[in-house]
Structure formats: C-alpha cells, structure tokens
C-alpha positions in Angstrom: -17.2 -36.8 0.7 -14.3 -34.4 0.4 -11.3 -35.1 2.6 -9.4 -32.3 4.2 -5.7 -32.2 3.8 -3.6 -32.2 7.0 -1.0 -29.4 7.0 2.3 -29.7 8.8 1.4 -27.0 11.3 3.3 -28.8 14.0 6.6 -28.0 12.2 6.3 -24.2 12.2 4.5 -21.2 13.6 3.1 -18.7 11.1 2.3 -15.0 11.5 1.6 -12.1 9.1 2.9 -8.5 9.2 1.9 -5.5 7.1 3.2 -2.0 6.5 2.1 0.4 3.7 1.8 -1.9 0.7 4.1 -4.6 2.0 2.9 -8.0 3.3 5.2 -10.4 5.1 4.4 -14.1 5.8 6.7 -15.2 8.6 7.4 -18.9 9.6 9.3 -19.9 12.7 10.6 -23.5 12.0 10.8 -25.4 15.3 12.6 -28.5 14.1 15.2 -27.2 11.5 18.8 -27.4 12.4 20.1 -24.4 10.5 19.3 -21.3 12.7 19.2 -18.5 10.1 16.8 -16.0 8.6 15.8 -16.5 5.0 13.8 -13.8 3.0 12.3 -14.8 -0.3 14.8 -17.6 -0.7 17.9 -15.5 0.0 19.8 -14.9 3.2 18.9 -11.9 5.2 22.2 -10.1 4.5 21.9 -10.5 0.7 18.2 -9.5 0.6 18.8 -6.5 2.9 22.4 -5.4 2.3 21.7 -2.2 4.2 22.6 -2.9 7.9 19.7 -0.6 9.1 17.1 -2.9 7.5 18.8 -6.0 9.0 18.5 -4.5 12.4 14.8 -3.6 12.0 14.1 -7.3 11.1 16.1 -8.6 14.1 14.9 -6.0 16.7 12.1 -8.2 18.3 14.4 -11.2 18.5 17.1 -9.1 20.2 14.6 -7.6 22.6 13.6 -11.0 24.0 17.1 -12.5 23.7 16.2 -15.3 21.1 18.4 -14.3 18.2 19.9 -17.7 17.3 17.1 -20.0 18.5 15.0 -20.4 15.3 15.2 -21.0 11.6 12.9 -18.3 10.1 11.7 -18.2 6.5 9.9 -15.1 5.2 7.9 -14.4 2.1 7.5 -10.6 1.5 6.0 -8.7 -1.4 4.9 -5.2 -2.3 6.2 -1.8 -1.3 9.8 -0.7 -0.8 12.6 -2.2 1.2 11.9 -0.1 4.4 8.2 -1.0 4.4 9.1 -4.7 3.8 11.6 -4.6 6.7 8.9 -3.1 9.1 6.3 -5.7 7.9 8.7 -8.5 8.7 9.4 -7.0 12.1 5.7 -7.0 12.9 5.4 -10.6 11.7 8.3 -11.8 13.7 7.0 -10.1 16.9 3.5 -11.7 16.4 5.1 -15.1 15.9 7.1 -14.7 19.1 3.9 -13.9 21.0 2.3 -17.0 19.6 5.3 -19.0 20.8 5.4 -17.5 24.3 2.6 -15.3 25.7 4.9 -13.9 28.4 6.8 -11.9 25.7 3.8 -9.8 24.8 4.2 -7.1 27.4 7.9 -6.4 26.5 7.2 -6.4 22.7 4.2 -4.2 23.1 6.1 -1.7 25.2 8.8 -1.5 22.6 6.2 -0.9 19.9 6.8 -4.0 17.8 3.2 -5.3 18.1 1.5 -2.1 16.8 0.7 -2.0 13.1 1.7 1.3 11.6 -1.4 2.0 9.4 -0.1 5.2 7.7 -0.3 5.2 3.9 0.4 7.6 1.1 -2.3 10.2 0.8 -4.1 10.3 -2.5 -3.7 13.1 -5.0 -6.7 15.5 -5.1 -8.1 17.2 -8.3 -6.9 20.7 -9.0 -3.8 20.2 -6.8 -0.3 19.2 -7.8 0.0 16.4 -5.2 -2.0 15.4 -2.1 -1.9 18.9 -0.6 0.4 21.1 -2.8 -1.7 23.7 -4.6 -0.5 25.5 -7.8 1.3 28.8 -7.1 -1.1 31.7 -6.7 -0.6 34.8 -8.8 -2.5 38.0 -8.3 -2.6 38.9 -12.0 
C-alpha cells in the first residue's frame, strides 16, 4: 500500500491568481510572527520598487482593513510586472474569501474577485500585427 503524505495545510491558506501570462501562488501564514509580504523570496518593496504595483498588491487587504494581520508569501512567474501584480491581487482576494466568507461581497463589489481574462491577440497572416494591415496604395 502507498501511504499519503500529510501536508501542513493547517499552517497556511493557499489561493491562486492569474492575469495574462502571469500565475501567482499566494499563501497566508496563520502562525508566523513576522507580518510582511514576501514575493519570490524578496520583500514586496524590493520586488516591486514601483509604488503603483505595491498598491495593486495591497488593495484587497486595505479594502477589508487587514493590512498587518498576516505573513504572506507569494510565488509568481510569467508575464510582466503589471500582470504579476494583478495576478497577486486576485490571489490575495481569493485567500481572504477562504479565510472569511463575509468579505466576499465587498471584494466582489470592488472588482478584486473577477479574473481579467484579456490576452494579447494573435498576429494574422497578411497583416503587420493583430489588426494592422499594410498601407494601401492605388498604383
């Protein structure tokens, strides 16, 4: 018989967020003392030096008033920095809903629980890009 390994799911809540090509795995640690956000092994401020991206990540926490309550670790890959920040925002919002079901209404109203499914449109044959056609000339 094969034995199943017990994971330490009691220690954290996990959620996934996606945007464009970015995928973020978010973990809310419930028993850690240090209450900070860590992205790919770095502090949030060093991974996202741009203040706008830091705010995108923290938006769901600010909305529900739980900014300094959890230690959060995030693994994010793919895409650019903006897509990664928005993927993290979705993952954080989903983790908050798992933690407290009452927060779903306010997070949904703010638009943090809706996955933005837009992607880059593919290039078509005979065109210069997705829609840009070569310049037309009469002769």
